[in-house]
Structures are given as C-alpha cells and as structure tokens.
N, C-alpha and C positions, 0 to 999 in steps of 0.2 A: 504493498500498499503505498502510495506517495506521503512522506512526511510533509507535506502542504494540503491534505485534505482530512478535515478532523470524523474522526469515527466517532459513533455513540455505544460504550460497551455499557454492560447492564449490569447494574450494583448487584442485585439477587443473582445471576447465572454469570460470574463470572469466566471471557471467553468468549462470549455472548455479544451480536452486534445489532441494531436494529439496523435494517437492508431494507428497500422497496422490492417488490415482485409481482406483478401484475397486479398494482396501482391497491396495494395494501403493505402494513410493515410488518414486518416479522423478526423475530431474536432469532439468530443464525451466526453459527459456528466458521461451514464455510464445506465443513466434509463430508456433504450427499445428506444421502440418504431420505431427502424429500425433493419438489419438485422445488421448491422457495427457497433448499441450501443448496445450490446448485453450484459448485466451487471453479466453476470455469468464469459465472461474471459474480464472483460472491465480493473479490476487491471493488470491480466497477460502481454494485450497489449497494453495497454497505459503507460509502463514502459519501461527503453531504457538503455545500459549497455556503459559505455565511454570506448572505444578500440581507438589505437592507428592507426593513417591512414593510407588507403589501396596505397601500389604504387606496380606499377605493375614492 
C-alpha cells in the first residue's frame, strides 16, 4: 500500500481494514475466501482519499 494514502484499520479487529466493494463498506484483510475479500483489488479498495467536505 502506498504510504501517502490512508487506510482505516479496525480497532476491534486488528489487521482488518475498511474497504469498499460493490457500493458497500466491508472489513477485510485481503486474504481471500469471500468476494469482498479479493486480494487482487484489496490494496486499491482499502485506501481512501482525504478531500474537502461536500456541501450543496
């Protein structure tokens, strides 16, 4: 994972990170076993960009 992109690690489930999959948010460690835990896309889907808040 690039150092410049933040990740969100679970406090209660160490080693599992928030990731997006199919317009949903999941806890995942990227080891496989479930569709949302696909290791091929895990690094890209578990990093987040920090931006300004959206306001209408």
